[in-house]
C-alpha positions as a printed NumPy array, in Angstrom:
array([[ -0.067,  -0.053,   0.006],
       [  1.802,   3.482,  -0.971],
       [  1.977,   6.276,   1.157],
       [ -0.927,   8.434,  -0.504],
       [ -3.404,   5.617,  -0.01 ],
       [ -2.083,   5.205,   3.673],
       [ -2.699,   8.838,   4.083],
       [ -6.257,   8.811,   2.846],
       [ -7.04 ,   5.762,   5.061],
       [ -5.74 ,   7.745,   7.853],
       [ -7.776,  10.886,   7.146],
       [-10.828,   8.736,   7.148],
       [-10.129,   7.616,  10.843],
       [ -9.184,  11.051,  12.039],
       [-10.021,  13.882,  10.066],
       [-13.788,  13.462,   9.165],
       [-14.62 ,  17.297,   9.431],
       [-12.137,  17.961,   6.861],
       [-13.606,  15.529,   4.109],
       [-15.75 ,  17.873,   2.179],
       [-13.305,  20.615,   1.816],
       [ -9.996,  18.846,   1.437],
       [ -9.059,  19.336,  -2.044],
       [ -5.474,  18.477,  -1.812],
       [ -6.547,  14.888,  -0.772],
       [ -9.221,  14.812,  -3.463],
       [ -6.475,  15.353,  -5.947],
       [ -4.197,  12.7  ,  -4.471],
       [ -7.072,  10.   ,  -4.822],
       [ -7.965,  11.199,  -8.122],
       [ -4.356,  10.622,  -9.32 ],
       [ -4.453,   7.273,  -7.471],
       [ -7.509,   6.185,  -9.12 ],
       [ -6.171,   7.072, -12.584],
       [ -2.894,   4.986, -11.606],
       [ -5.065,   1.991, -10.578],
       [ -7.293,   2.31 , -13.502],
       [ -4.346,   1.891, -15.781],
       [ -3.308,  -1.283, -13.689],
       [ -6.786,  -2.768, -14.152],
       [ -6.809,  -2.071, -17.909],
       [ -3.453,  -3.963, -18.055],
       [ -4.837,  -6.653, -16.216],
       [ -7.94 ,  -7.274, -17.881],
       [ -7.89 ,  -5.27 , -21.032],
       [ -9.124,  -2.04 , -22.438],
       [-11.842,  -2.8  , -24.639],
       [-14.656,  -1.832, -22.313],
       [-15.499,   0.453, -19.306],
       [-15.284,  -1.081, -15.982],
       [-18.53 ,  -0.434, -14.095],
       [-18.671,   0.563, -10.456],
       [-22.212,   0.668,  -8.995],
       [-23.396,   2.352,  -5.953],
       [-26.587,   1.168,  -4.175],
       [-27.671,   4.267,  -2.009],
       [-29.614,   7.544,  -3.204],
       [-27.229,   9.485,  -0.76 ],
       [-24.244,   8.009,  -2.678],
       [-25.545,   8.969,  -5.858],
       [-26.275,  12.475,  -4.686],
       [-22.585,  12.904,  -3.364],
       [-21.306,  11.446,  -6.851],
       [-23.421,  13.888,  -8.693],
       [-23.413,  16.852,  -6.542],
       [-19.452,  16.926,  -6.241],
       [-18.96 ,  15.957,  -9.901],
       [-17.018,  12.653,  -8.864],
       [-17.87 ,  11.089, -12.26 ],
       [-15.838,  14.038, -14.002],
       [-12.834,  12.659, -11.972],
       [-12.884,   9.104, -13.476],
       [-10.465,   7.922, -16.112],
       [-12.218,   7.326, -19.404],
       [-12.374,   3.445, -18.574],
       [-14.279,   3.815, -15.264],
       [-17.863,   4.147, -15.231],
       [-20.08 ,   4.899, -12.059],
       [-23.646,   3.557, -12.403],
       [-26.456,   3.842,  -9.854],
       [-28.392,   0.953,  -8.65 ],
       [-31.657,   0.474,  -6.431],
       [-31.074,   3.286,  -3.916],
       [-34.557,   4.514,  -3.681],
       [-37.35 ,   2.685,  -1.72 ],
       [-40.041,   5.132,  -2.983],
       [-39.087,   4.631,  -6.574],
       [-39.713,   0.816,  -6.173],
       [-43.012,   0.695,  -4.46 ],
       [-45.631,  -0.526,  -6.612],
       [-48.399,   1.437,  -8.295],
       [-50.999,  -0.92 ,  -6.613],
       [-50.115,   0.122,  -3.085],
       [-50.488,   3.98 ,  -4.108],
       [-53.919,   3.326,  -5.433],
       [-54.917,   1.236,  -2.335],
       [-53.908,   4.027,   0.159],
       [-55.368,   6.694,  -2.126],
       [-58.717,   4.756,  -2.064],
       [-58.327,   4.46 ,   1.96 ],
       [-57.839,   8.45 ,   2.054],
       [-60.838,   9.133,  -0.199],
       [-63.094,   6.827,   2.312],
       [-62.112,   9.129,   5.201],
       [-59.099,   6.747,   6.658],
       [-56.319,   9.302,   7.73 ],
       [-53.133,   8.34 ,   5.902],
       [-49.943,   9.213,   7.183],
       [-46.975,   9.362,   4.598],
       [-43.677,  10.547,   3.988],
       [-43.109,  13.672,   1.753],
       [-41.811,  11.998,  -1.295],
       [-44.7  ,   9.326,  -1.149],
       [-47.005,  11.983,  -1.071],
       [-46.39 ,  13.054,  -4.606],
       [-45.77 ,   9.301,  -6.078],
       [-47.934,   8.664,  -8.93 ],
       [-50.049,   5.576,  -9.608],
       [-50.696,   3.9  , -12.963],
       [-54.451,   4.045, -12.552],
       [-56.412,   6.861, -11.05 ],
       [-58.808,   6.149,  -8.209],
       [-61.85 ,   8.515,  -8.322],
       [-60.017,  11.024, -10.302],
       [-56.717,  10.702,  -7.993],
       [-53.288,   9.4  ,  -8.992],
       [-51.595,  10.187,  -5.949],
       [-52.043,  10.943,  -2.195],
       [-51.453,  14.942,  -3.213],
       [-54.386,  14.281,  -5.608],
       [-56.552,  12.666,  -2.988],
       [-55.851,  15.481,  -0.237],
       [-56.845,  18.096,  -3.149],
       [-60.195,  15.945,  -3.441],
       [-60.782,  16.334,   0.275],
       [-58.97 ,  12.855,   1.428],
       [-57.344,  12.646,   4.802],
       [-53.551,  12.756,   3.861],
       [-50.983,  14.014,   6.589],
       [-47.153,  14.294,   5.969],
       [-44.963,  12.896,   8.541],
       [-41.114,  12.515,   9.149],
       [-41.337,   9.193,  11.182],
       [-43.801,   6.6  ,  12.528],
       [-43.507,   8.279,  15.939],
       [-45.157,  11.381,  14.34 ],
       [-47.917,   9.228,  12.903],
       [-48.371,   7.638,  16.335],
       [-48.705,  10.908,  18.139],
       [-51.077,  12.289,  15.659],
       [-53.398,   9.365,  15.361],
       [-53.817,   9.192,  19.232],
       [-54.984,  12.981,  18.921],
       [-57.137,  12.385,  15.882],
       [-58.709,   9.169,  17.24 ],
       [-60.011,   8.12 ,  13.577],
       [-59.238,   5.124,  11.884],
       [-55.598,   5.747,  10.147],
       [-52.754,   3.971,   8.393],
       [-49.135,   4.723,   8.425],
       [-47.58 ,   3.961,   4.815],
       [-44.337,   2.135,   5.901],
       [-42.031,   2.44 ,   3.055],
       [-38.396,   2.421,   3.361],
       [-35.233,  -0.111,   3.529],
       [-33.573,  -1.833,   6.521],
       [-32.54 ,   1.53 ,   8.044],
       [-36.144,   2.344,   9.029],
       [-37.344,  -1.064,   9.81 ],
       [-35.984,  -1.126,  13.434],
       [-38.062,   2.122,  14.113],
       [-41.192,   0.561,  13.044],
       [-40.37 ,  -2.791,  14.867],
       [-39.852,  -1.078,  17.997],
       [-43.21 ,   0.896,  17.867],
       [-44.803,  -2.492,  17.592],
       [-42.675,  -4.403,  20.009],
       [-43.255,  -1.713,  22.87 ],
       [-47.067,  -1.37 ,  22.088],
       [-46.742,   2.165,  21.241],
       [-49.022,   1.949,  18.066],
       [-52.677,   3.145,  19.201],
       [-55.625,   0.852,  18.367],
       [-56.948,   3.162,  15.511],
       [-53.51 ,   3.168,  13.692],
       [-52.603,   0.509,  11.33 ],
       [-49.277,  -0.204,   9.453],
       [-48.933,  -1.012,   5.796],
       [-45.567,  -2.414,   5.953],
       [-43.768,  -2.084,   2.297],
       [-40.101,  -2.299,   3.551],
       [-37.592,  -3.441,   1.063],
       [-34.599,  -5.376,   1.641],
       [-31.177,  -4.185,  -0.271],
       [-29.038,  -7.371,  -0.422],
       [-31.545,  -9.354,  -2.507],
       [-31.95 ,  -6.146,  -4.957],
       [-28.098,  -6.082,  -5.215],
       [-27.888,  -9.741,  -6.204],
       [-30.752,  -9.214,  -8.513],
       [-29.324,  -6.02 , -10.259],
       [-25.966,  -7.415, -10.776],
       [-27.245, -10.691, -11.972],
       [-29.476,  -8.817, -14.452],
       [-26.435,  -6.951, -15.955],
       [-24.369,  -9.893, -16.124],
       [-26.88 , -11.264, -18.502],
       [-25.857,  -8.304, -21.149],
       [-23.322,  -8.888, -23.796],
       [-19.729,  -8.288, -23.924],
       [-20.05 ,  -4.818, -25.639],
       [-21.938,  -3.905, -22.336],
       [-19.917,  -5.31 , -19.521],
       [-20.977,  -6.162, -16.002],
       [-20.657,  -4.481, -12.7  ],
       [-16.979,  -4.935, -11.659],
       [-17.255,  -3.335,  -8.112],
       [-20.098,  -2.239,  -5.632],
       [-20.23 ,   0.823,  -3.31 ],
       [-22.497,  -0.866,  -0.619],
       [-24.957,   1.728,   1.363],
       [-23.78 ,   3.131,   4.459],
       [-27.158,   3.858,   6.379],
       [-28.474,   0.39 ,   5.651],
       [-25.087,  -1.211,   6.69 ],
       [-25.28 ,   0.467,  10.049],
       [-28.21 ,  -2.309,  10.695],
       [-27.154,  -5.228,   8.361],
       [-23.411,  -4.93 ,   8.693],
       [-20.659,  -5.568,   6.435],
       [-21.493,  -9.312,   6.603],
       [-24.612,  -8.857,   4.535],
       [-22.681,  -7.922,   1.339],
       [-20.305, -10.659,   1.534],
       [-22.269, -13.108,  -0.674],
       [-22.144, -10.386,  -3.41 ],
       [-18.344, -10.641,  -3.375],
       [-18.393, -14.268,  -3.333],
       [-21.015, -15.051,  -5.845],
       [-19.862, -12.658,  -8.445],
       [-16.237, -12.398,  -7.63 ],
       [-16.19 ,  -8.497,  -7.299],
       [-15.038,  -6.163,  -4.702],
       [-17.657,  -4.609,  -2.291],
       [-16.882,  -1.508,  -0.256],
       [-19.137,  -0.201,   2.408],
       [-18.741,   3.512,   2.016],
       [-19.395,   6.815,   3.982],
       [-21.066,   9.623,   2.352],
       [-18.438,  12.464,   2.128],
       [-16.917,  12.858,  -1.406],
       [-13.534,  11.589,   0.139],
       [-15.336,   8.518,   1.542],
       [-16.545,   7.736,  -2.162],
       [-13.137,   8.413,  -3.596],
       [-11.389,   6.21 ,  -1.162],
       [-14.132,   3.451,  -1.668],
       [-13.516,   3.645,  -5.638],
       [ -9.733,   3.319,  -5.098],
       [-10.262,   0.429,  -2.991],
       [-12.533,  -1.454,  -5.309],
       [ -9.883,  -0.651,  -8.15 ],
       [ -7.003,  -1.808,  -5.955],
       [ -8.584,  -4.983,  -5.413],
       [ -9.432,  -5.555,  -9.177],
       [ -5.728,  -4.766,  -9.865],
       [ -4.493,  -7.742,  -7.541],
       [ -7.412, -10.018,  -8.607],
       [ -9.146,  -9.726,  -5.276],
       [-12.749,  -9.725,  -4.317],
       [-13.463,  -8.819,  -0.827],
       [-15.935,  -7.091,   1.372],
       [-14.353,  -3.959,   3.08 ],
       [-15.884,  -1.452,   5.477],
       [-14.638,   2.152,   4.626],
       [-17.281,   3.484,   6.839],
       [-15.873,   2.002,   9.801],
       [-16.771,   5.068,  12.109],
       [-20.423,   3.795,  11.838],
       [-20.602,   0.498,  10.453],
       [-19.22 ,  -3.014,  11.944],
       [-19.018,  -6.437,  10.325],
       [-22.066,  -7.888,  12.125],
       [-23.939,  -4.73 ,  12.287],
       [-26.62 ,  -3.896,  14.783],
       [-27.52 ,  -7.187,  16.154],
       [-30.218,  -5.881,  18.538],
       [-32.128,  -4.214,  15.773],
       [-31.791,  -7.216,  13.651],
       [-33.175,  -9.516,  16.254],
       [-36.049,  -7.071,  16.669],
       [-36.875,  -6.84 ,  13.13 ],
       [-36.865, -10.512,  12.613],
       [-39.338, -10.807,  15.63 ],
       [-41.733,  -8.301,  14.4  ],
       [-41.744,  -9.123,  10.68 ],
       [-41.602, -11.916,   8.292],
       [-39.345, -12.041,   4.875],
       [-41.491, -12.218,   1.929],
       [-40.861, -12.402,  -1.907],
       [-42.028,  -8.931,  -3.022],
       [-42.691,  -6.863,  -5.932],
       [-40.323,  -3.915,  -7.181],
       [-41.942,  -1.356,  -9.346],
       [-40.999,  -1.64 , -12.974],
       [-39.039,  -4.87 , -12.313],
       [-40.984,  -7.523, -10.824],
       [-40.57 ,  -9.895,  -8.019],
       [-37.325, -10.469,  -6.103],
       [-37.171, -13.379,  -3.663],
       [-37.015, -12.727,   0.099],
       [-36.916,  -8.823,  -0.509],
       [-39.743,  -7.514,   1.787],
       [-40.992,  -7.336,   5.17 ],
       [-44.525,  -7.919,   6.23 ],
       [-45.815,  -8.016,   9.817],
       [-46.065, -11.422,  11.517],
       [-49.604, -13.028,  11.962],
       [-49.121, -12.325,  15.713],
       [-49.236,  -8.569,  15.092],
       [-52.239,  -8.795,  12.968],
       [-53.979,  -6.279,  15.012],
       [-51.601,  -3.472,  13.653],
       [-51.658,  -4.76 ,  10.162],
       [-53.363,  -2.559,   7.322],
       [-53.337,  -5.456,   4.987],
       [-55.765,  -7.589,   7.292],
       [-57.896,  -4.52 ,   8.593],
       [-58.602,  -3.117,   5.194],
       [-58.563,  -6.485,   3.304],
       [-55.681,  -5.273,   0.955],
       [-54.475,  -8.096,  -0.963],
       [-50.746,  -8.428,  -1.254],
       [-49.199,  -8.809,  -4.776],
       [-48.106, -12.037,  -6.149],
       [-45.965, -12.974,  -9.24 ],
       [-49.16 , -13.712, -10.85 ],
       [-51.207, -10.624, -10.048],
       [-48.401,  -8.166, -10.479],
       [-48.382,  -6.071, -13.711],
       [-45.705,  -3.836, -15.245],
       [-46.49 ,  -0.618, -13.487],
       [-44.461,   2.469, -15.149],
       [-46.227,   4.989, -17.353],
       [-45.905,   4.577, -21.154],
       [-42.249,   5.57 , -22.188],
       [-40.786,   5.432, -18.618],
       [-37.501,   3.473, -18.457],
       [-37.482,   3.98 , -14.591],
       [-37.016,   0.092, -13.853],
       [-34.097,   0.103, -16.089],
       [-32.429,   3.141, -14.341],
       [-33.093,   1.67 , -10.984],
       [-31.066,  -1.537, -11.727],
       [-28.256,   0.472, -13.575],
       [-28.965,  -0.886, -16.99 ],
       [-29.307,   2.699, -18.488],
       [-28.799,   6.241, -17.634],
       [-31.615,   8.78 , -16.769],
       [-30.56 ,  10.627, -19.903],
       [-31.623,   7.569, -21.941],
       [-35.081,   7.749, -20.859],
       [-37.116,   9.482, -23.573],
       [-39.171,  11.182, -20.751],
       [-36.377,  12.631, -18.877],
       [-36.694,  16.42 , -18.787],
       [-39.162,  16.098, -21.541],
       [-42.317,  16.312, -19.633],
       [-41.023,  14.564, -16.693],
       [-39.293,  16.869, -14.288],
       [-38.709,  17.315, -10.469],
       [-41.505,  19.818, -10.613],
       [-43.88 ,  17.61 , -13.012],
       [-42.745,  14.036, -12.175],
       [-44.089,  11.355, -14.485],
       [-41.961,   8.398, -13.244],
       [-41.149,   7.242,  -9.819],
       [-37.695,   7.768, -10.196],
       [-38.066,  11.61 , -10.773],
       [-40.303,  12.012,  -7.51 ],
       [-38.224,  11.086,  -4.577],
       [-34.902,  13.275,  -3.441],
       [-33.085,   9.854,  -3.575],
       [-34.393,   8.965,  -7.119],
       [-31.579,   8.824,  -9.821],
       [-33.489,  10.878, -12.253],
       [-34.516,  13.27 ,  -9.919],
       [-30.866,  13.61 ,  -8.728],
       [-29.435,  14.139, -11.978],
       [-32.29 ,  16.478, -13.163],
       [-31.682,  18.596, -10.052],
       [-27.824,  18.542,  -9.834],
       [-26.933,  17.767, -13.428],
       [-23.92 ,  15.539, -14.765],
       [-20.766,  16.34 , -16.657],
       [-20.937,  19.645, -18.377],
       [-19.379,  22.26 , -16.122],
       [-18.234,  19.665, -13.613],
       [-16.099,  18.301, -16.378],
       [-14.707,  21.78 , -17.351],
       [-13.721,  22.523, -13.815],
       [-12.136,  19.322, -13.409],
       [-10.065,  19.776, -16.685],
       [ -8.871,  23.292, -15.272],
       [ -7.911,  21.881, -12.024],
       [ -5.725,  19.124, -14.104],
       [ -7.648,  16.532, -12.261],
       [ -8.535,  15.019, -15.484]])
């Protein structure tokens, strides 16, 4: 390991506050990445780009906001994976909660879910925003605890739309386990699990031709990993023979993670490494994992625009049926037979989610589908790749500045 790389790792441990503004270190890491990219090209050939996939909307925001793609050598491509739980929530469930809101049930939801559009309108409403405009009972909250507090005061039948990844699941489980949920509030658990989605996405891309190469490394999600631990990603490295690095969210974190992936590739290694060691351990939060397992069961689940992914969702166990919106309101869960492709005509969000295409390759991107007028689900949430690209942009000015700074 050379001195620049050692210095970078030392900075990770001791100088977290300087990450965002440490231009000298960024330059050293960019130089190291270029050098490692040449080593990788010598080892594997230079006929195609080596793809590194991030699996977190916040990582994609960091990469785009700070112009990290502009620092990559020509043979390295950064692509976004399934990092947005709102984007993959099936249209069917939006239709069901819109119906409840119009029937007088108070629906508690997060701000991005509020604008998420369904394929089919329910009594003229295609989103919870529409339902509220038509007199439906919809309230925006920032957590399940907000919903619990409000529901106690309201006293009416209410539903909390429980969307998210493993990061939010312990909060939902804690509320149920401690009996905090009032009798009038039910939970519609739509939690998705990221390791199965990672395996699915990489497998899908591996089916492509040699002209469109597979993912060669993964930047694993930091927030999720505080719960599931680094161990959760080891099967990815083992199954596909590629490096996986659990990364923090500052630009220096991401650059170090990219450098580590390329370093492993240049040496023919495929290991799971935790760069975000200040927050993530190998085993994760075992207490939270145990709580989740006691409250929820793992199910095969539908992902919008993609289809069913085995063991990728959480539903309340039968013994907690009194809290379950599925049971209370007779909402039938989706099955492989009942699920239908649920993206608007022309929308390629499903392909964006698994990293098959870039947002700019979708015919609707910034041509009717914009952050202020979203058509597809990837344009709705702050974590959606299309929304990030639309709000922050890619290439262009960032590349020009990088060249001026002699980083390219």
